[in-house]
C-alpha positions as CSV (number, residue, x, y, z in Angstrom):
1,M,0.6,0.2,-0.1
2,G,1.0,3.6,-1.1
3,R,2.8,5.5,1.7
4,P,1.4,9.2,2.6
5,K,3.0,12.3,0.7
6,A,3.7,15.3,2.7
7,E,1.7,17.8,2.8
8,Q,2.8,21.0,1.0
9,T,1.3,24.6,2.3
10,S,1.5,27.7,-0.6
11,L,3.4,29.9,1.8
12,T,2.0,33.6,1.3
13,Q,3.7,37.5,1.8
14,E,1.5,38.1,4.1
15,N,2.8,35.5,6.4
16,V,4.4,36.5,9.0
17,G,7.7,34.5,10.6
18,L,8.4,31.0,8.6
19,S,6.7,32.6,5.1
20,E,9.3,35.6,5.2
21,I,12.6,33.6,5.8
22,V,11.0,31.2,2.6
23,Q,10.5,34.7,0.6
24,Q,14.2,35.9,1.2
25,G,15.7,32.8,-0.2
26,S,13.6,32.6,-3.3
27,N,15.4,35.9,-4.5
28,G,19.0,34.6,-3.0
29,D,22.4,34.6,-4.7
30,L,23.7,31.3,-4.4
31,T,26.1,28.8,-6.1
32,T,24.7,25.7,-6.5
33,S,27.6,24.0,-4.4
34,G,26.4,26.4,-1.6
35,L,23.2,25.0,-2.1
36,R,23.8,21.8,-1.6
37,F,25.7,22.6,1.5
38,C,23.4,24.6,2.7
39,K,20.8,21.5,2.4
40,C,22.5,19.5,3.9
41,L,23.2,22.1,6.8
42,C,19.3,22.6,7.0
43,V,18.8,19.1,7.4
44,V,21.4,18.5,9.8
45,F,19.8,21.6,12.0
46,A,16.7,20.4,12.0
47,L,16.8,17.2,12.7
48,M,19.9,17.0,14.7
49,W,20.4,19.3,17.4
50,G,24.1,18.4,18.9
51,A,26.3,21.2,19.3
52,A,28.9,21.3,22.1
53,V,31.9,19.0,20.9
54,F,32.7,17.6,24.6
55,A,34.9,14.6,26.0
56,L,33.0,11.8,26.2
57,P,32.8,10.3,29.8
58,E,34.0,6.4,29.7
59,D,31.5,5.8,32.5
60,D,27.4,6.4,32.7
61,E,28.0,9.5,34.2
62,L,26.1,12.6,32.7
63,P,28.2,15.0,31.5
64,D,28.5,18.6,33.2
65,F,28.1,21.3,31.1
66,G,28.3,23.8,33.8
67,D,26.4,27.2,34.0
68,S,27.5,28.2,30.5
69,A,24.6,26.3,29.0
70,G,21.8,27.5,31.2
71,A,23.7,31.6,31.6
72,I,23.1,31.6,27.5
73,I,19.3,30.1,27.5
74,S,16.9,29.4,30.8
75,P,14.6,26.0,30.8
76,E,11.7,28.2,30.6
77,Q,13.2,29.8,27.3
78,E,13.8,26.6,26.1
79,R,10.5,25.5,26.4
80,Q,9.4,28.8,24.7
81,L,11.8,28.1,21.7
82,G,9.9,24.7,21.0
83,E,6.6,26.3,21.9
84,G,7.4,28.7,18.9
85,F,8.5,26.3,16.2
86,M,5.3,23.8,17.5
87,R,3.7,26.6,15.9
88,Q,5.4,27.2,12.7
89,M,4.9,23.3,12.5
90,R,1.4,23.3,12.9
91,R,1.2,26.1,10.5
92,Y,3.6,24.5,7.6
93,A,4.4,21.0,8.4
94,P,2.0,18.0,8.2
95,V,2.0,17.9,11.8
96,I,-0.8,14.3,12.4
97,T,-3.7,16.2,14.2
98,D,-5.3,12.7,15.0
99,E,-5.9,13.0,19.0
100,E,-5.5,8.7,19.6
101,V,-2.4,8.7,17.6
102,E,-0.9,11.7,19.9
103,D,-1.9,9.9,22.8
104,Y,0.1,6.6,21.7
105,I,3.0,8.4,21.0
106,Q,3.1,10.4,24.0
107,K,2.1,7.5,26.1
108,L,5.0,5.8,24.3
109,G,7.7,8.9,24.8
110,M,6.9,9.2,28.2
111,S,7.7,5.5,29.1
112,L,11.0,6.1,28.6
113,G,11.0,10.1,29.5
114,E,9.8,9.7,33.2
115,L,13.1,8.2,33.7
116,S,15.4,9.9,31.9
117,G,15.4,12.8,35.2
118,Y,14.5,15.9,33.0
119,Y,13.3,19.1,34.1
120,G,11.2,19.7,32.1
121,E,7.8,18.2,30.1
122,F,8.4,16.4,27.2
123,T,5.8,16.7,24.2
124,F,6.1,13.5,21.3
125,F,4.2,14.0,17.8
126,M,3.7,12.6,14.9
127,L,4.6,13.8,11.2
128,D,2.7,12.7,8.4
129,A,6.0,12.1,6.0
130,R,7.6,9.5,4.1
131,G,11.0,9.8,5.1
132,I,12.1,7.6,8.0
133,N,13.2,10.4,10.9
134,A,13.4,11.7,14.1
135,F,14.1,15.1,16.0
136,A,14.4,16.8,18.7
137,V,13.8,20.3,19.9
138,P,15.0,22.2,22.6
139,G,12.3,22.8,25.7
140,G,11.3,19.3,25.6
141,F,9.5,18.6,21.9
142,I,10.5,15.2,20.0
143,G,8.6,14.6,16.4
144,I,8.8,11.3,14.3
145,H,8.0,10.6,11.0
146,T,4.8,8.0,10.3
147,A,7.1,5.6,7.8
148,L,9.2,5.2,11.1
149,I,6.5,3.5,12.7
150,L,5.7,1.7,9.5
151,E,8.4,0.3,8.9
152,A,9.2,-0.6,12.6
153,Q,9.2,-4.4,13.4
154,G,8.3,-3.9,16.6
155,E,7.8,-1.3,19.5
156,S,10.9,-1.1,20.9
157,E,12.5,0.0,17.6
158,V,10.6,3.0,18.2
159,A,11.2,3.5,21.4
160,S,14.9,3.3,20.5
161,V,14.3,6.2,18.2
162,L,12.4,8.3,20.9
163,A,15.4,7.1,23.8
164,H,17.7,8.7,21.3
165,E,16.4,11.9,20.6
166,I,15.4,11.9,24.7
167,V,18.7,11.7,25.3
168,H,19.7,15.1,23.3
169,I,17.2,17.3,24.9
170,T,18.5,16.2,28.4
171,Q,22.2,16.8,27.1
172,R,21.0,19.9,26.1
173,H,23.2,19.6,22.7
174,T,21.4,22.0,21.4
175,A,22.8,25.0,24.1
176,R,26.1,25.2,22.1
177,M,24.5,26.1,19.0
178,I,22.1,28.8,20.7
179,E,24.9,30.0,22.6
180,A,26.4,30.9,19.1
181,Q,23.0,32.7,18.2
182,Q,23.0,34.8,21.2
183,R,21.6,37.8,19.2
184,M,18.8,36.2,18.1
185,S,15.1,36.4,20.0
186,I,13.6,33.1,21.1
187,P,10.6,34.4,18.2
188,R,13.0,34.4,15.2
189,M,14.6,31.6,16.2
190,A,12.0,29.7,16.9
191,A,10.7,30.8,12.6
192,M,14.2,29.9,11.5
193,L,14.5,26.1,13.2
194,G,10.7,25.9,11.7
195,A,12.2,26.9,8.4
196,M,15.1,24.7,8.1
197,A,12.7,22.1,9.8
198,V,10.7,22.2,6.5
199,L,13.0,22.0,4.4
200,A,14.7,18.7,5.6
201,M,11.0,17.2,5.1
202,N,10.1,19.1,1.2
203,P,13.4,20.8,0.0
204,E,11.4,22.9,-2.6
205,A,8.6,23.9,0.0
206,G,11.8,25.2,1.9
207,M,14.3,26.3,-0.2
208,G,14.1,29.7,0.5
209,A,15.1,28.9,3.8
210,L,18.7,28.5,3.2
211,T,19.1,32.3,3.7
212,A,18.5,32.0,7.1
213,V,21.3,29.7,7.7
214,Q,24.1,31.0,6.0
215,A,25.6,32.3,8.8
216,L,25.4,29.6,10.6
217,S,27.3,27.3,8.4
218,A,30.9,27.7,10.9
219,Q,28.7,26.4,14.0
220,G,26.8,23.3,11.6
221,Q,30.5,22.1,11.0
222,I,30.6,21.0,14.7
223,N,26.7,19.7,15.1
224,F,27.3,16.4,14.2
225,T,29.6,15.2,16.5
226,R,30.3,11.6,17.1
227,A,30.2,12.4,21.4
228,N,26.9,13.9,20.6
229,E,25.7,10.6,18.6
230,R,27.5,8.4,20.9
231,E,26.5,10.3,24.0
232,A,23.1,9.8,22.9
233,D,23.3,5.9,21.8
234,R,24.7,4.9,25.2
235,I,22.4,6.2,27.6
236,G,19.5,5.8,25.2
237,I,20.3,2.4,25.5
238,Q,20.0,2.3,29.1
239,L,16.9,4.1,28.8
240,L,15.7,1.3,26.7
241,H,16.6,-1.2,29.3
242,E,15.5,0.3,32.5
243,A,12.1,1.1,30.6
244,G,11.9,-2.7,29.6
245,Y,12.4,-3.0,26.1
246,N,14.5,-4.9,23.8
247,T,17.9,-3.0,24.3
248,F,19.2,-4.6,21.0
249,A,16.4,-2.2,18.8
250,M,18.7,-0.1,18.0
251,A,21.5,-1.8,16.6
252,D,18.4,-4.1,14.8
253,F,16.7,-1.2,13.6
254,F,19.3,0.7,11.9
255,Q,21.6,-2.2,10.6
256,R,19.1,-3.2,8.9
257,L,18.5,0.2,7.4
258,Q,21.8,0.2,6.3
259,T,21.5,-3.1,4.7
260,A,19.0,-2.3,3.1
261,S,19.9,0.6,1.3
262,R,24.5,-0.2,1.2
263,Y,24.1,-0.4,-2.9
264,T,21.6,2.4,-3.6
265,D,22.7,5.9,-4.3
266,P,23.0,8.0,-1.2
267,A,20.2,10.2,-2.5
268,F,17.9,7.8,-1.5
269,L,19.0,6.7,2.2
270,P,16.7,6.6,4.8
271,E,16.5,10.5,6.4
272,I,17.7,8.6,9.5
273,L,20.7,7.3,8.0
274,R,21.8,10.8,6.6
275,T,20.3,13.0,9.7
276,H,22.4,10.5,12.1
277,P,25.1,9.1,10.7
278,V,25.3,5.4,11.2
279,T,28.7,3.5,11.2
280,V,29.8,-0.1,11.1
281,N,31.4,0.9,14.3
282,R,28.9,2.7,15.9
283,I,26.1,-0.4,15.3
284,S,28.6,-2.6,17.1
285,E,29.1,-0.4,20.0
286,A,25.2,-0.1,20.2
287,R,25.2,-4.3,20.0
288,E,28.1,-4.3,22.5
289,R,26.7,-2.3,25.1
290,A,23.3,-4.0,24.3
291,Q,25.1,-7.3,25.9
292,R,27.1,-5.5,28.6
293,L,23.4,-5.0,30.1
294,G,22.5,-8.7,30.5
295,D,19.4,-10.3,29.8
296,A,16.0,-8.9,31.3
297,P,12.4,-9.4,30.7
298,I,11.7,-7.5,27.7
299,R,8.2,-6.1,27.8
300,E,6.0,-7.6,24.3
301,D,5.1,-5.3,21.9
302,S,1.5,-3.4,23.4
303,Y,-2.1,-4.2,21.5
304,E,-2.0,-0.2,21.2
305,F,1.3,-0.1,18.7
306,H,-0.8,-2.7,16.5
307,L,-3.8,-0.3,16.2
308,I,-2.0,2.8,16.0
309,R,0.2,0.9,13.1
310,T,-3.0,0.0,11.6
311,K,-4.5,2.9,11.7
312,L,-1.4,4.9,9.9
313,D,-1.3,2.4,7.3
314,V,-4.9,2.8,6.4
315,R,-4.5,6.7,6.3
316,S,-1.3,6.3,4.1
317,A,-3.2,4.4,1.6
318,D,-3.2,6.6,-1.3
319,D,-6.3,3.6,-2.7
320,P,-8.9,3.7,-0.3
321,A,-10.7,0.6,-2.3
322,A,-7.3,-1.0,-2.6
323,V,-6.7,-0.5,1.3
324,K,-10.0,-1.8,2.2
325,R,-9.1,-5.3,-0.3
326,F,-6.5,-5.9,1.5
327,Y,-7.9,-6.6,4.7
328,E,-11.1,-8.2,3.4
329,L,-8.8,-10.8,2.2
330,A,-6.7,-11.3,5.2
331,L,-9.6,-11.6,6.8
332,R,-11.1,-14.3,4.7
333,E,-8.3,-16.5,4.1
334,G,-7.2,-16.0,7.6
335,T,-3.5,-15.0,6.8
336,A,-3.7,-12.3,9.1
337,V,-1.5,-12.5,12.4
338,H,-4.5,-11.0,14.6
339,E,-7.8,-11.3,13.6
340,S,-9.5,-8.3,15.8
341,I,-6.7,-6.1,14.4
342,A,-7.0,-6.8,10.8
343,R,-10.6,-6.4,11.1
344,Y,-10.1,-3.1,13.1
345,G,-8.3,-1.6,9.9
346,Y,-11.1,-3.3,7.4
347,V,-13.4,-1.2,9.6
348,L,-11.1,2.1,9.3
349,A,-10.7,1.2,5.3
350,L,-14.8,1.3,4.9
351,T,-14.9,4.0,6.5
352,A,-13.0,5.8,4.3
353,A,-14.5,4.7,1.3
354,S,-17.8,5.4,2.6
355,D,-19.2,1.9,2.9
356,F,-20.9,2.6,5.8
357,E,-23.2,0.0,6.4
358,K,-20.8,-2.6,6.4
359,A,-18.6,-1.0,8.9
360,R,-21.1,-0.9,11.2
361,I,-21.1,-5.0,11.0
362,E,-17.7,-5.4,11.1
363,V,-17.6,-2.7,14.3
364,S,-20.2,-4.6,15.9
365,K,-18.3,-8.0,16.3
366,L,-15.4,-6.1,17.7
367,L,-17.0,-4.1,20.3
368,L,-19.4,-6.9,21.2
369,E,-15.8,-9.2,22.0
370,S,-14.2,-6.2,23.4
371,P,-16.3,-3.4,24.0
372,H,-13.9,-1.4,26.5
373,I,-11.1,-1.5,24.2
374,L,-11.3,2.7,23.1
375,A,-9.6,2.3,19.4
376,F,-12.7,0.4,18.9
377,R,-15.1,2.5,20.2
378,L,-13.8,5.5,19.0
379,A,-13.5,3.9,15.1
380,A,-17.5,3.5,15.8
381,A,-18.2,6.8,16.8
382,N,-15.8,8.3,13.8
383,L,-18.0,6.1,11.4
384,E,-21.1,7.4,12.9
385,L,-20.3,10.9,12.5
386,R,-18.8,10.4,9.5
387,A,-22.5,8.8,8.0
388,G,-24.1,11.8,9.7
389,D,-25.5,10.2,12.2
390,V,-25.2,12.5,15.5
391,P,-27.2,10.8,18.0
392,A,-25.4,7.1,17.8
393,A,-22.0,9.3,17.5
394,L,-22.2,11.5,20.5
395,E,-23.3,7.9,22.2
396,H,-19.9,6.3,21.5
397,Y,-17.6,9.2,22.3
398,A,-20.0,9.4,25.9
399,L,-18.8,5.6,26.3
400,A,-16.1,6.2,25.2
401,Y,-15.1,9.4,27.7
402,R,-16.5,7.0,30.6
403,D,-13.6,4.2,29.9
404,D,-10.9,6.9,29.2
405,P,-11.3,10.2,30.7
406,T,-7.1,10.9,30.2
407,S,-7.6,9.8,26.7
408,R,-8.1,13.3,24.3
409,A,-9.7,12.0,21.3
410,A,-12.7,11.1,23.5
411,T,-12.4,14.1,25.4
412,Y,-12.2,16.4,22.6
413,G,-14.9,14.3,20.2
414,Y,-17.6,14.0,23.2
415,A,-17.3,17.9,23.6
416,N,-17.6,18.2,19.8
417,M,-20.5,16.0,19.8
418,L,-22.1,17.8,22.7
419,N,-21.9,21.6,20.8
420,L,-23.6,19.4,17.1
421,A,-26.1,17.8,19.5
422,G,-27.6,21.3,20.4
423,S,-25.7,21.2,24.2
424,P,-23.0,23.9,24.3
425,E,-23.2,24.5,27.7
426,L,-22.4,21.0,28.6
427,A,-19.6,21.3,25.8
428,K,-17.8,24.1,27.9
429,K,-18.3,22.7,31.2
430,H,-16.7,19.6,30.2
431,L,-14.0,21.2,28.3
432,R,-13.1,23.3,31.2
433,A,-13.1,20.0,33.5
434,S,-10.7,18.4,31.8
435,S,-7.3,17.9,32.7
436,F,-6.1,19.3,29.1
437,V,-7.0,23.2,30.3
438,E,-3.6,23.9,30.3
439,R,-2.0,21.9,27.6
440,G,-2.5,24.5,25.1
441,D,-3.7,22.3,22.0
442,P,-5.4,23.7,18.9
443,R,-8.3,21.5,19.4
444,F,-9.1,21.9,22.4
445,F,-9.2,26.0,22.0
446,K,-11.4,25.1,18.9
447,V,-14.3,23.3,20.3
448,L,-14.3,25.5,23.1
449,A,-14.6,28.3,20.5
450,E,-17.9,26.9,19.2
451,A,-19.2,26.6,22.2
452,E,-19.1,29.8,23.7
453,N,-20.4,31.1,20.2
454,D,-23.5,28.8,20.8
455,L,-23.8,30.2,24.0
456,G,-23.7,33.8,22.8
457,Q,-20.4,34.5,24.5
458,V,-19.1,36.5,21.5
459,A,-16.4,37.7,23.5
460,N,-14.3,34.9,25.3
461,S,-15.3,33.3,21.6
462,H,-12.9,35.5,19.9
463,F,-10.6,35.1,22.7
464,S,-10.6,31.2,22.2
465,L,-10.2,31.6,18.4
466,A,-7.1,33.8,19.6
467,E,-5.4,31.4,21.4
468,Y,-6.2,28.7,18.5
469,Y,-4.9,31.0,15.9
470,R,-1.8,31.7,18.1
471,S,-1.1,28.1,18.4
472,L,-0.8,27.5,14.7
473,G,1.5,30.4,14.3
474,E,-1.4,32.6,12.5
475,L,-0.3,35.6,14.7
476,R,-2.1,38.3,12.9
477,L,-5.4,35.9,12.8
478,A,-4.9,36.2,16.4
479,L,-4.7,39.6,16.1
480,Q,-7.3,39.9,14.3
481,Q,-10.0,37.9,16.7
482,L,-8.7,40.1,20.0
483,R,-9.6,43.2,18.1
484,L,-13.4,41.6,17.4
485,A,-13.3,40.6,21.0
486,Q,-12.6,44.3,21.9
487,K,-15.2,45.7,20.1
488,T,-18.1,43.0,21.5
489,D,-20.8,45.2,23.6
490,D,-21.5,44.6,27.0
491,I,-17.4,43.0,27.8
492,S,-16.5,43.2,31.4
493,N,-13.2,45.0,32.6
494,Y,-11.4,41.6,33.4
495,Q,-12.4,40.4,29.9
496,R,-10.7,44.0,28.5
497,L,-7.4,43.7,30.7
498,R,-7.5,39.9,29.8
499,I,-7.7,41.0,25.9
500,D,-5.0,43.5,26.5
501,A,-2.4,41.3,27.6
502,R,-2.5,38.8,25.3
503,M,-2.5,42.1,21.9
504,D,0.9,43.4,23.8
505,E,2.1,39.4,24.1
506,I,1.3,38.4,20.7
507,S,2.2,41.9,19.2
508,D,5.6,41.5,20.3
509,E,6.2,38.6,19.4
510,L,5.2,39.5,15.9
511,A,7.6,43.1,15.6
512,Q,10.8,40.6,16.7
513,L,9.5,38.4,13.6
514,E,9.3,41.4,12.1
515,Q,13.1,42.4,12.3
516,G,14.4,39.6,12.2
517,T,12.8,39.5,8.9
518,I,14.3,43.6,7.9
519,E,17.4,42.7,9.3
520,R,17.9,39.6,7.2
521,E,16.7,41.1,4.2
522,R,19.5,43.7,4.8
523,E,22.0,41.3,5.4
524,R,21.1,39.4,2.1
525,K,21.4,42.9,0.1
526,E,24.9,43.3,1.6
527,R,26.1,39.9,0.4
528,R,24.9,40.7,-2.7
529,R,26.7,43.9,-3.0
């Protein structure tokens, strides 16, 4: 079955932040060789944030960075940088917004992250991209491509990649790169990093970002240090061991990818091999470390791993009819390793193909056998929503939320159904009582805004929409919503103060991005002269 093509979003001159970087580069004056070098450099910066060259300790003690890194960028600034980066990614990159997928990758990542001793929070997310890759961003943000899940032979292989990226964050490998760019503001740096990440996934769409990193070429030469990579492997394998995953998974995964690509053109190597250089020695060292840790009980692949991989497989198919035939044949001939997993894939494929009656028959079989498996209940809810049966969808989402109130998919789905069923007051109460009030998820603000609008709470609705657009990096649209909120009749003094404070924050962020654009344009003109 086909794999998903990375979505391409057109960049317009009205956009602020990453779009200005892209526009500049389209007018830049770069030689062919310089273009190739900068393209590689962008991939390096976006997907492997190692920066400092330091002596690798021989034991398992973490290296002491001293006060230098913390003096340059504080943990709070790292988080701000990561959040700004995520706004750029949501705006331009194909970030997966399926809460069920988000919940899974967050749960898998935290099974390792909670053992890492990291002082902050981790946020794991997924990109709908063909290239097998993963990357870490300051502030605890770690992204992986859907292709990595689809190509992995087990959950431990995915965990091994996440463990590697977690170490890049815990060891603050980004700090030295930021130290060299300490004049840049947090919003401008977030825009720059976002541009480079888009370039790494889609060189055609992000080619203009090259000019933004020309000044970083000298720093880029030390980013891919063997010390950083070896340290990420070494501590990452320790994390795998402590979490109960197969410690040989990291070496096995890279070995399999390298072997499969050894006779191909280097340009077609899996991205993860180009952005995380793998040598025979490095693979051998990883395997030797795993052996030294000794035998230990290894956790089996979770049932949820197979469900999510099946969901991504159906989602990535270019032809819904073809994927429907695939699962239908597997069920009919009994070739599926897990019949329930294959039936779940069949339900998703039938729903995608709008064959709702047959999908209902198949999902009822799953729910009859396993009524409390969240994925099956959510599949039934989505099926009814697609079919236009709001009451049936509402019932399924209510049961899903009852079974797992920590699920974002169940929480937001239930609130959305309450809105559609004409119960916005219940929807707002449900959202405010959830554990996701402080997460800043775009979906939270969007559903909340809809409920407030239906309740006639116009100023609050505009404010929530402003938060929604801000979380997507659409700062001008966010300001527009706040201006509309200011003009609302019967606005309270508290609401006005809150709106004014948020407008000041967003205006400052926008001004810093625009100032960065002006400075880069001036530097570009000077280089051309």
